[in-house]
C-alpha positions as CSV (number, residue, x, y, z in Angstrom):
1,M,68.4,107.0,75.3
2,D,67.8,110.8,75.2
3,L,68.0,111.1,79.0
4,L,71.5,109.5,79.2
5,D,72.8,111.4,76.2
6,T,71.6,114.6,77.9
7,L,73.1,113.7,81.3
8,T,76.4,112.6,79.7
9,A,76.7,115.9,77.9
10,K,75.9,117.9,81.0
11,G,78.5,115.9,83.0
12,L,81.2,116.5,80.5
13,R,80.5,120.3,80.8
14,R,80.2,120.1,84.6
15,E,76.6,121.2,84.3
16,I,74.2,119.9,87.1
17,P,71.2,118.0,86.0
18,T,67.7,118.9,87.0
19,R,66.0,117.1,89.9
20,E,63.6,115.5,87.4
21,E,66.6,114.1,85.4
22,A,68.2,112.8,88.6
23,L,65.0,111.0,89.6
24,A,64.7,109.6,86.1
25,V,68.1,107.8,86.5
26,L,66.7,106.1,89.6
27,A,63.6,105.1,87.6
28,T,65.5,103.3,84.8
29,T,65.0,99.6,84.5
30,D,67.3,96.7,85.0
31,D,67.4,96.2,81.2
32,E,68.9,99.6,80.9
33,I,71.6,99.3,83.6
34,L,74.5,98.8,81.3
35,D,73.5,101.9,79.3
36,V,73.3,103.8,82.7
37,V,76.8,102.6,83.7
38,A,78.3,103.4,80.3
39,A,76.9,107.0,80.4
40,A,78.1,107.6,83.9
41,G,81.4,106.0,83.0
42,R,82.1,108.6,80.3
43,V,81.7,111.3,82.9
44,R,83.9,109.5,85.4
45,R,86.7,109.1,82.8
46,Q,86.5,112.7,81.7
47,W,87.4,113.9,85.2
48,F,89.3,111.0,86.8
49,G,90.6,108.8,84.0
50,R,90.9,105.2,84.9
51,R,92.4,105.9,88.4
52,V,91.0,104.4,91.6
53,K,91.9,106.0,94.9
54,L,92.4,103.6,97.8
55,N,91.5,104.7,101.3
56,Y,92.1,102.9,104.6
57,L,90.1,103.0,107.8
58,V,91.5,103.0,111.3
59,N,88.9,102.7,113.9
60,L,90.4,104.6,116.9
61,K,87.5,104.0,119.3
62,S,84.8,101.4,118.6
63,G,81.3,101.2,120.0
64,L,80.0,102.8,123.2
65,C,78.3,105.7,121.4
66,P,75.6,107.8,123.1
67,E,73.9,108.7,119.9
68,D,70.8,106.7,118.6
69,C,71.4,106.6,114.8
70,S,69.2,103.7,113.7
71,Y,71.6,102.4,111.1
72,C,74.6,102.1,113.3
73,S,76.0,99.0,115.0
74,Q,77.8,101.3,117.6
75,R,74.6,103.2,118.6
76,L,73.2,103.6,122.1
77,G,71.4,100.4,122.9
78,S,72.9,98.4,120.0
79,K,72.9,94.6,120.7
80,A,75.3,93.9,117.7
81,E,78.2,91.8,118.9
82,I,80.9,94.2,117.5
83,L,84.3,95.0,118.9
84,K,84.2,97.5,121.7
85,Y,87.3,99.4,122.9
86,T,88.4,102.8,123.9
87,W,91.1,105.0,122.2
88,L,94.0,103.4,120.5
89,K,97.4,104.8,121.4
90,P,99.1,106.8,118.6
91,E,101.6,104.1,117.9
92,Q,98.9,101.5,117.7
93,A,97.0,103.6,115.2
94,A,100.2,104.3,113.2
95,E,100.9,100.6,113.0
96,A,97.3,99.9,111.8
97,A,97.6,102.7,109.2
98,A,100.9,101.3,107.9
99,A,99.2,98.1,106.8
100,G,96.8,100.0,104.6
101,L,99.5,102.2,103.1
102,A,101.6,99.1,102.4
103,G,98.6,97.8,100.4
104,G,98.5,100.8,98.2
105,A,96.2,103.2,100.2
106,K,96.7,106.9,99.6
107,R,94.4,108.2,102.4
108,V,94.1,107.1,106.0
109,C,90.7,107.8,107.6
110,L,90.9,108.1,111.4
111,V,87.5,107.4,112.9
112,A,86.1,107.5,116.5
113,S,82.6,106.7,117.6
114,G,80.7,109.2,119.7
115,R,78.7,112.4,119.5
116,G,81.8,114.5,119.0
117,P,85.4,115.0,120.3
118,T,86.4,116.7,123.5
119,D,89.4,119.0,123.5
120,R,91.4,116.1,125.0
121,D,90.3,113.9,122.1
122,I,91.5,116.4,119.6
123,D,94.9,116.3,121.4
124,R,94.9,112.5,121.0
125,V,94.1,112.6,117.4
126,A,96.7,115.3,116.8
127,D,99.3,112.9,118.4
128,T,98.1,110.1,116.2
129,I,98.3,112.2,113.0
130,A,101.9,113.1,113.9
131,A,102.8,109.5,114.5
132,I,101.3,108.5,111.1
133,K,102.9,111.3,109.2
134,D,106.3,110.8,110.9
135,A,106.4,107.4,109.3
136,N,104.9,108.5,105.9
137,E,105.1,112.2,105.2
138,A,103.1,111.9,101.9
139,V,100.0,110.2,103.4
140,E,96.7,112.1,103.4
141,V,94.9,112.0,106.7
142,C,91.1,112.5,107.2
143,A,89.5,112.7,110.6
144,C,86.0,111.5,111.3
145,L,85.1,112.3,114.9
146,G,81.5,113.4,114.9
147,L,80.1,116.8,115.6
148,L,82.7,119.5,115.9
149,S,82.7,122.4,118.3
150,D,84.2,125.9,117.6
151,N,87.9,125.9,116.8
152,Q,88.2,122.1,116.7
153,A,88.5,122.0,112.9
154,E,91.2,124.6,113.1
155,R,93.1,122.6,115.6
156,L,92.9,119.5,113.4
157,K,94.2,121.4,110.5
158,A,97.1,122.7,112.5
159,A,97.8,119.2,113.6
160,G,98.2,118.1,110.0
161,A,94.8,116.7,109.0
162,D,94.0,117.1,105.4
163,A,90.2,116.5,105.4
164,Y,87.2,116.0,107.7
165,N,84.4,113.6,107.1
166,H,80.8,114.0,108.3
167,N,78.0,112.5,106.3
168,L,74.5,114.0,105.9
169,N,73.3,110.4,105.5
170,T,69.7,111.1,104.3
171,S,67.5,114.0,103.4
172,E,66.6,116.8,105.8
173,G,62.9,115.8,105.6
174,T,63.5,112.3,106.8
175,Y,66.5,112.8,109.1
176,G,64.4,112.8,112.3
177,D,63.2,109.3,111.4
178,I,66.7,107.8,111.8
179,T,68.2,109.9,114.6
180,T,66.8,111.8,117.5
181,T,69.9,112.8,119.5
182,H,71.1,115.3,117.0
183,T,69.8,117.1,113.9
184,Y,70.4,117.3,110.2
185,A,71.4,121.0,110.8
186,D,74.0,119.8,113.3
187,R,75.6,117.8,110.6
188,V,75.5,120.6,108.0
189,D,77.1,122.9,110.6
190,T,80.0,120.4,111.1
191,V,80.7,120.1,107.4
192,N,80.7,123.9,107.1
193,K,83.1,124.2,110.1
194,A,85.5,121.8,108.4
195,H,85.3,123.6,105.1
196,G,85.7,127.0,106.9
197,A,88.9,125.8,108.6
198,G,90.5,124.9,105.3
199,L,90.0,121.2,105.6
200,S,88.7,119.3,102.5
201,A,85.1,118.6,103.2
202,C,83.9,115.0,102.8
203,S,80.2,114.2,103.2
204,G,78.0,111.5,101.8
205,L,74.9,109.4,102.3
206,I,73.6,106.0,103.2
207,A,71.2,104.3,100.8
208,G,68.8,101.5,101.6
209,M,67.2,102.8,104.9
210,G,63.7,102.8,103.4
211,E,64.1,106.2,101.9
212,S,62.3,107.3,98.7
213,D,63.9,108.3,95.4
214,E,63.1,111.9,96.3
215,D,65.0,111.6,99.5
216,L,68.1,110.3,97.7
217,V,68.0,113.1,95.2
218,D,67.4,115.7,98.0
219,V,70.5,114.6,99.9
220,V,72.8,114.4,96.9
221,F,71.7,117.9,95.8
222,A,72.3,119.1,99.3
223,L,75.8,117.6,99.2
224,R,76.5,119.4,96.0
225,E,75.4,122.6,97.5
226,L,77.8,122.1,100.4
227,D,80.6,121.7,97.8
228,S,82.0,118.5,99.3
229,D,85.2,117.4,97.6
230,S,84.3,113.8,98.2
231,V,80.9,112.0,98.4
232,P,81.0,108.6,99.9
233,V,78.0,106.4,99.1
234,N,77.3,103.8,101.8
235,F,74.8,101.0,101.3
236,L,73.0,99.9,104.5
237,I,73.7,96.5,105.7
238,P,70.9,95.7,108.2
239,F,72.5,94.9,111.5
240,E,70.9,92.5,113.9
241,G,70.4,94.4,117.1
242,T,69.6,97.7,115.5
243,P,66.2,99.3,114.5
244,L,66.9,98.8,110.8
245,A,67.6,95.1,111.1
246,K,64.8,94.1,108.7
247,E,65.5,96.7,106.0
248,W,66.9,94.9,102.9
249,N,65.8,97.1,100.0
250,L,68.9,97.0,97.7
251,T,69.8,95.0,94.6
252,P,73.1,95.4,92.7
253,Q,71.2,97.2,89.9
254,R,69.7,99.6,92.4
255,C,73.1,100.4,93.9
256,L,74.5,101.1,90.4
257,R,71.6,103.4,89.6
258,I,72.3,105.3,92.9
259,L,76.0,105.6,92.1
260,A,75.2,106.9,88.6
261,M,72.8,109.5,89.9
262,V,75.5,110.7,92.3
263,R,78.0,110.9,89.5
264,F,75.7,112.9,87.3
265,V,74.9,115.4,90.0
266,C,78.6,115.5,91.2
267,P,80.5,115.0,87.9
268,D,83.8,116.4,89.0
269,V,83.8,115.2,92.6
270,E,85.4,112.2,94.2
271,V,82.7,109.6,94.4
272,R,83.5,106.7,96.8
273,I,81.9,103.4,97.1
274,A,81.9,103.0,100.9
275,G,80.3,100.5,103.3
276,G,78.2,97.7,101.9
277,R,79.7,97.3,98.4
278,E,80.7,93.6,99.0
279,V,77.3,92.7,100.3
280,H,75.1,94.6,97.9
281,L,77.1,94.9,94.7
282,R,78.7,91.5,95.1
283,S,79.9,90.2,91.7
284,M,78.9,93.5,90.1
285,Q,81.5,95.5,92.1
286,P,83.7,96.0,89.0
287,L,80.8,97.8,87.3
288,G,80.8,100.3,90.2
289,L,84.4,101.2,89.4
290,H,83.2,102.6,86.1
291,I,81.1,105.1,88.0
292,A,83.0,105.8,91.2
293,N,86.7,106.6,91.4
294,S,87.4,105.7,95.0
295,I,86.9,102.8,97.4
296,F,88.1,101.6,100.8
297,L,90.8,98.9,100.9
298,G,90.2,95.9,103.2
299,D,88.0,96.1,106.3
300,Y,85.5,98.7,107.5
301,L,84.9,99.8,111.1
302,T,82.9,97.0,112.5
303,S,82.7,94.5,109.6
304,E,85.1,92.8,107.3
305,G,85.5,93.8,103.7
306,Q,86.9,91.5,101.1
307,A,90.6,90.8,101.2
308,G,92.8,93.7,100.2
309,Q,94.5,91.6,97.5
310,A,91.1,90.9,96.1
311,D,90.4,94.6,95.8
312,L,93.7,95.1,94.0
313,D,93.0,92.2,91.6
314,M,89.5,93.6,90.9
315,I,90.9,97.0,90.0
316,A,93.5,95.5,87.7
317,D,91.1,93.0,86.1
318,A,88.6,95.8,85.3
319,G,91.3,97.8,83.5
320,F,91.8,100.4,86.1
321,E,94.9,101.5,88.0
322,V,95.6,102.4,91.6
323,E,96.1,106.1,92.1
324,G,99.6,106.9,93.2
325,A,100.7,109.2,96.1
326,G,102.0,111.7,93.6
327,Q,98.9,111.9,91.5
328,V,96.2,114.5,92.1
329,T,92.8,113.1,92.7
330,L,90.5,116.0,91.8
331,P,90.4,117.8,88.5
332,R,92.6,120.8,88.1
333,H,89.8,123.3,88.3
334,R,88.7,122.0,91.7
335,V,92.3,121.9,93.0
336,D,92.8,125.5,91.9
337,A,89.6,126.6,93.6
338,A,90.7,124.8,96.8
339,E,94.1,126.4,96.7
340,A,92.5,129.8,96.3
341,A,90.3,129.1,99.3
342,G,93.3,127.9,101.4
343,H,92.0,124.3,101.8
344,A,94.6,122.1,103.4
345,C,94.5,119.2,100.9
346,A,94.4,121.1,97.6
347,P,97.7,119.5,96.4
348,A,96.4,116.0,97.0
349,G,92.9,116.9,96.0
350,G,91.2,114.2,97.9
351,A,88.8,113.6,100.8
352,C,87.8,110.9,103.1
353,G,84.8,109.0,102.1
354,S,83.4,107.6,105.2
355,G,80.4,107.3,107.3
356,G,80.0,110.3,109.7
357,G,79.4,111.2,113.3
358,C,78.1,108.2,115.3
359,G,78.2,105.7,112.6
360,P,81.2,106.7,110.5
361,C,83.2,105.4,107.6
362,G,81.3,102.4,106.3
363,G,80.4,101.0,109.7
364,H,76.7,101.3,109.0
365,G,75.2,97.9,109.9
366,E,78.1,95.7,108.9
367,A,78.2,92.8,111.3
368,A,75.3,90.4,111.0
369,A,72.8,89.5,108.3
370,A,69.3,90.8,108.6
371,A,66.8,88.6,110.3
372,G,64.3,89.2,107.5
373,S,63.5,91.4,104.6
374,A,61.2,94.3,104.0
375,P,59.3,94.9,100.7
376,V,60.6,97.5,98.4
377,A,58.7,100.8,98.6
378,A,55.7,101.0,96.3
379,D,57.0,104.1,94.5
380,D,60.2,102.2,93.6
381,Q,58.1,99.4,92.1
382,E,55.9,101.7,90.2
383,A,59.0,103.5,88.8
384,G,60.4,100.2,87.6
385,A,63.5,100.6,89.7
386,D,63.6,97.1,91.2
387,S,61.5,94.0,91.1
388,G,62.0,93.4,94.8
389,P,64.7,92.6,97.5
390,N,67.1,89.7,97.2
391,D,65.5,86.3,97.6
392,E,68.4,85.3,99.8
393,L,70.3,87.5,102.3
394,R,73.9,86.8,101.7
395,S,74.9,86.3,105.4
396,D,78.0,84.5,104.2
397,L,79.3,87.9,103.0
398,V,78.6,89.7,106.2
399,R,81.1,89.2,109.0
400,V,81.9,91.0,112.2
401,R,85.4,92.5,112.1
402,R,87.7,90.5,114.5
403,R,91.0,91.6,113.2
404,G,93.1,94.8,112.6
405,A,92.7,97.8,114.8
406,G,91.8,97.0,118.4
407,T,92.8,93.4,118.1
408,E,95.9,91.2,118.2
409,L,95.3,90.0,114.7
410,A,96.7,91.4,111.5
411,P,94.4,93.3,109.1
412,N,93.5,92.1,105.7
413,A,94.9,95.0,103.7
C-alpha cells in the first residue's frame, strides 16, 4: 500500500506525516490491519528495538475528586463503586511500589485524584519519592497530581521526580464536552510547567469517548507540538455511574489503528498502551506491542489489569524483552536534546504514561461494564474503520480493583 510505504519511510526519517495521511490510517479497513501493524512495527523497531518498558501505578489517593471529567470513575458525582481513600503514607506507597519493581517495572507512577496538589500535598509526595528512592536508587518516578501551580513542578524536580504526567485527553475543540471544571488550556499549561521545570513531559489521550477521527488526529498533533517524551494511549472503558457509561465504540482493530496513527505521528517517542488494553485489545494485545514500546504492569488506578505474570509471559511469547533499568528508553537524539535542555530524566529517557489530572493513569472508566452500547459514529462507518461495536460487552474482563494500594491485599504485579 502506497500510504503505508510512505508513512514507514517518513517514520524511519523522523518525518511527521500530514494530517491527511494520519486520517487515512484511521480509515483503513480490518482487512488491512496486519499491514498497518507491520508498517508501524518497522518504525517502532527502528527507534526502540524489541524492548518493552514496564511501568507501575501507585494510587496515592483514590476517588473524592471535585472535577467533573465525564470519563472518570473518581469524578464529582460518580456512582462507581471504586475504592475511596485519602493519602497513603510514604512507607505504604514505597511498599506498593516495591511490588511493581520486583515484577520488572522500571518506572513508578505516583498518582493522586483531585484538581491539583496543595503545597502540603507536594511535601507528601516529596516524602514518598524519598522513601521509594531510598529503597531503589535507580527507579524512575513520575508524578501525576493534576493541575500544577507556579513553582510546584520545580519542587517536584528538586524532590527527585523524573517526570510529570498530565494528559490532554481529547482535542481542544471537543474538550468542553467532557469536562467543565477546567479547560484544555489549563492542561496545556501544566504540561508546559513540567517541561519548563526540567521534568520529562508525559501527556496522552483517551480514545473511545465518541470523538471523531479528526479529534484523534488533532490531539495527537497537539501532543507532538508539546514535545512530550511519552504519549500514553488510554482506551475508554465505560464506567457505570459516569456520563459515558453507554459509550462502547472500540474494537481491537480500531485500537490498533489508533496506536499506529500515534506511532506514525510520534515515531521516536515512547508510546504506551495504558488503560483499557485488556478490555479492548483482548487477545490482540501482543499485536499492540509491535506498535507501542511501553505498558503498565498489573493493575490500574481503580480497576484490575491482567496478572503481572501474564504481562511478562505475553512480552516473552511475542518475541520482545523487558527493558532493563540500565537501558535508555528514548533514542539517543532525544536523550541528547533532553540533556541539553536540562531535563531531569534524560539519562533514563522515559516518561510516565498515565491518565492525567482528575482521571489519571489508566483509571478512565475501569470498574464496571457498560450498561449498553452506542452505535459507532457515522463518519467512522463511512470511512470503513469499523463495522460496529462489540456484540458482547466483556464484563468478565472488567473488575473493580480491590487489592494493592489502599487495601490489605497484595497487588498482582
